[in-house]
ROKOLVEX-707141 format. One record per residue (C-alpha): x, y, z; residue number from 0. Coordinates in Angstrom, 1 decimal, padded with zeros to 4 digits. Example, Ala and Ser with C-alpha at 12.3 -4.5 7.8 and 13.67 -1.06 7.14 Angstrom:
BEGIN
px_py_pz_n
012.3_-004.5_007.8_0
013.7_-001.1_007.1_1
This chain:
BEGIN
px_py_pz_n
016.5_002.4_007.6_0
014.4_003.9_005.1_1
014.4_007.0_002.6_2
011.1_008.5_003.1_3
009.4_011.1_001.6_4
006.5_013.4_003.7_5
004.5_015.3_001.6_6
002.4_018.0_003.5_7
001.5_021.7_003.0_8
001.9_022.3_006.7_9
005.4_023.2_007.3_10
005.4_022.5_010.9_11
003.7_018.6_010.1_12
006.8_018.4_007.8_13
009.4_019.3_010.2_14
008.0_017.4_013.1_15
007.6_014.1_011.0_16
011.3_014.7_009.3_17
012.9_015.3_012.7_18
011.1_012.4_014.3_19
011.9_009.8_011.1_20
015.7_011.2_011.3_21
016.1_010.9_014.9_22
015.1_006.9_014.4_23
018.0_006.5_011.8_24
016.0_007.1_008.2_25
016.4_009.7_005.7_26
014.2_012.1_004.8_27
013.0_014.6_002.3_28
010.3_016.8_002.4_29
007.8_018.0_-000.5_30
005.3_020.9_000.3_31
003.2_020.0_-003.0_32
001.4_017.2_-004.4_33
003.8_017.3_-008.1_34
007.2_017.7_-006.1_35
006.0_014.4_-004.2_36
005.2_012.4_-007.3_37
008.1_013.5_-008.8_38
010.6_012.6_-005.7_39
008.5_009.2_-005.8_40
009.1_008.5_-009.4_41
013.0_009.1_-008.9_42
013.3_005.2_-007.6_43
015.2_006.2_-004.6_44
012.7_006.2_-001.7_45
010.9_003.4_000.4_46
008.1_005.1_001.9_47
005.9_008.5_000.5_48
003.6_009.8_003.6_49
001.2_012.0_002.6_50
-001.3_014.7_004.3_51
-004.7_014.4_002.5_52
-005.1_017.5_002.2_53
-002.2_018.9_000.6_54
-003.0_020.8_-002.4_55
-006.6_019.6_-001.8_56
-005.8_017.2_-004.5_57
-007.8_014.2_-005.2_58
-006.2_011.3_-003.4_59
-007.3_008.8_-005.9_60
-005.2_010.8_-008.9_61
-002.7_011.7_-007.0_62
-002.0_007.6_-005.8_63
-002.4_006.7_-009.4_64
000.0_009.4_-010.3_65
002.5_007.9_-008.5_66
001.7_003.9_-009.1_67
002.1_004.8_-012.9_68
006.1_004.5_-012.1_69
006.9_003.5_-008.2_70
005.9_000.8_-005.9_71
007.3_002.6_-003.0_72
005.3_002.4_-000.2_73
002.3_005.2_000.8_74
000.7_006.3_003.9_75
-001.8_008.2_003.6_76
-002.9_010.9_006.8_77
-006.2_011.1_006.6_78
-007.5_015.2_008.4_79
-010.9_014.9_010.1_80
-013.5_015.2_008.2_81
-012.4_013.7_004.8_82
-012.8_010.0_005.7_83
-013.9_009.0_002.1_84
-010.3_009.6_000.8_85
-009.7_006.9_002.7_86
-010.9_004.5_000.4_87
-010.5_007.0_-002.6_88
-006.4_006.4_-001.7_89
-006.3_002.5_-000.8_90
-008.2_001.9_-004.1_91
-006.1_003.8_-006.0_92
-003.0_001.6_-004.6_93
-001.9_003.2_-001.1_94
-000.7_000.8_001.2_95
-002.1_002.6_004.6_96
-003.8_005.0_006.6_97
-003.9_007.0_010.0_98
-006.5_009.0_010.9_99
-005.5_012.5_012.2_100
-004.5_013.3_015.0_101
-002.4_010.0_015.3_102
000.6_008.8_017.6_103
004.6_008.8_016.3_104
005.0_005.7_017.2_105
001.9_004.2_015.3_106
003.6_005.9_012.3_107
006.6_005.1_012.8_108
005.6_001.1_013.5_109
003.8_001.2_010.1_110
006.7_002.8_008.4_111
008.8_000.2_009.2_112
006.4_-002.7_008.7_113
006.3_-001.8_005.1_114
009.9_-001.2_004.8_115
010.7_-004.5_006.4_116
008.2_-006.3_004.3_117
009.5_-005.2_000.9_118
013.3_-005.7_001.7_119
012.4_-009.1_003.1_120
010.5_-010.0_000.0_121
013.2_-008.5_-002.2_122
014.9_-012.0_-003.3_123
011.7_-013.9_-004.1_124
011.8_-016.0_-007.5_125
008.5_-017.7_-007.7_126
006.2_-017.9_-010.5_127
002.9_-019.0_-010.3_128
001.0_-019.8_-013.6_129
-002.8_-019.1_-014.1_130
-005.1_-019.9_-016.9_131
-004.6_-016.7_-019.1_132
-001.8_-014.5_-016.8_133
001.0_-015.6_-014.7_134
002.2_-013.8_-011.2_135
006.0_-012.9_-011.7_136
006.4_-012.3_-007.7_137
009.8_-011.5_-008.1_138
008.9_-008.6_-009.9_139
005.5_-008.2_-008.6_140
004.0_-008.4_-011.7_141
001.1_-009.9_-013.8_142
001.7_-011.0_-017.1_143
-001.5_-011.6_-019.5_144
-003.8_-012.2_-020.9_145
-001.4_-011.5_-024.1_146
001.4_-009.0_-023.7_147
-000.5_-006.8_-021.4_148
001.5_-006.5_-017.9_149
000.0_-005.4_-014.8_150
001.9_-004.6_-011.1_151
001.2_-005.3_-007.9_152
001.0_-002.7_-005.3_153
003.1_-003.7_-002.1_154
000.1_-004.3_-000.4_155
-002.0_-006.8_-002.9_156
001.7_-008.4_-003.6_157
001.9_-008.7_000.3_158
-001.7_-009.7_000.7_159
-001.2_-012.6_-001.8_160
001.6_-013.8_-000.5_161
000.1_-014.3_002.6_162
-002.8_-016.3_000.5_163
-000.8_-018.3_-001.3_164
001.8_-019.3_001.8_165
-000.7_-021.5_003.7_166
-003.3_-024.2_002.6_167
-005.9_-023.0_005.1_168
-008.5_-020.5_004.9_169
-007.4_-016.9_005.9_170
-009.8_-014.7_008.0_171
-010.1_-010.6_007.3_172
-008.7_-010.5_010.9_173
-005.4_-012.4_010.1_174
-004.6_-010.4_007.3_175
-005.3_-006.9_009.1_176
-003.1_-008.5_011.2_177
-000.2_-009.7_009.4_178
-000.2_-007.2_006.8_179
-001.3_-003.7_008.7_180
-000.6_-004.9_012.2_181
-003.9_-003.7_013.2_182
-005.6_-006.1_015.7_183
-007.9_-004.2_017.3_184
-010.7_-003.0_014.8_185
-014.0_-004.8_013.3_186
-013.7_-002.9_010.3_187
-012.0_-004.6_007.6_188
-012.9_-002.6_004.5_189
-009.4_-002.0_004.0_190
-008.8_-005.7_003.2_191
-011.6_-005.8_001.5_192
-010.6_-003.1_-001.0_193
-007.2_-004.7_-001.5_194
-008.8_-008.3_-001.9_195
-010.9_-006.8_-004.3_196
-008.3_-005.0_-006.4_197
-006.7_-008.5_-006.3_198
-009.6_-010.1_-008.3_199
-009.9_-007.7_-010.6_200
-005.8_-008.5_-011.6_201
-005.9_-012.1_-011.2_202
-009.4_-013.6_-012.3_203
-010.9_-013.7_-016.2_204
-014.5_-012.4_-014.5_205
-013.6_-011.1_-011.2_206
-017.2_-011.5_-010.0_207
-017.0_-014.8_-010.2_208
-013.6_-015.4_-008.7_209
-011.7_-018.7_-008.9_210
-008.5_-018.0_-007.3_211
-009.2_-015.8_-004.1_212
-012.8_-017.1_-002.9_213
-014.6_-015.8_-000.1_214
-016.3_-018.8_001.9_215
-019.0_-016.9_004.4_216
-018.2_-017.0_007.8_217
-014.8_-018.8_007.5_218
-012.5_-016.8_005.8_219
């Protein structure tokens, strides 16, 4: 079972989600403001942060970046109607998943479980991958280099990378969506492309001319 932060300025939403998660065996704490949520995430004691996109009317890009400075917990954003741009901003900033409102609790619960299961199942990884000017430490989920620079991988970036290096065959957007996001009913894979783009920026010497993560048109 996981330790969950529920961040929302809507009291009923926080209460209903907390009660629902606790009924499934999770422990949950509530945060009424963005700053409370960031502080709770930085304690390092939680697995997943569920945040409503309208909390404090905050810029979600800034919010997710603030969380990521000191935490690699899973982030799920609940997207309110009319703020679809937040979805792109949140994913670009390091969120792992999103759900447009209204959503079913069963689907949210499935996404929470998937993030917790994947993060914990990879906790014993001890593989190190050496690239030309940097190295990937899969145990710590960090990239070392160039030079003394250390760059952290978000949970979704890490899972996508593990999926790509775990096979010698092309992987399609649909494969990644099904394996990492548990999504099998969409032709819009923008969220997959965002994470792959983020990986290229962290791994490639020149991300506009990738050599490690290469797309073969109409293949994968």
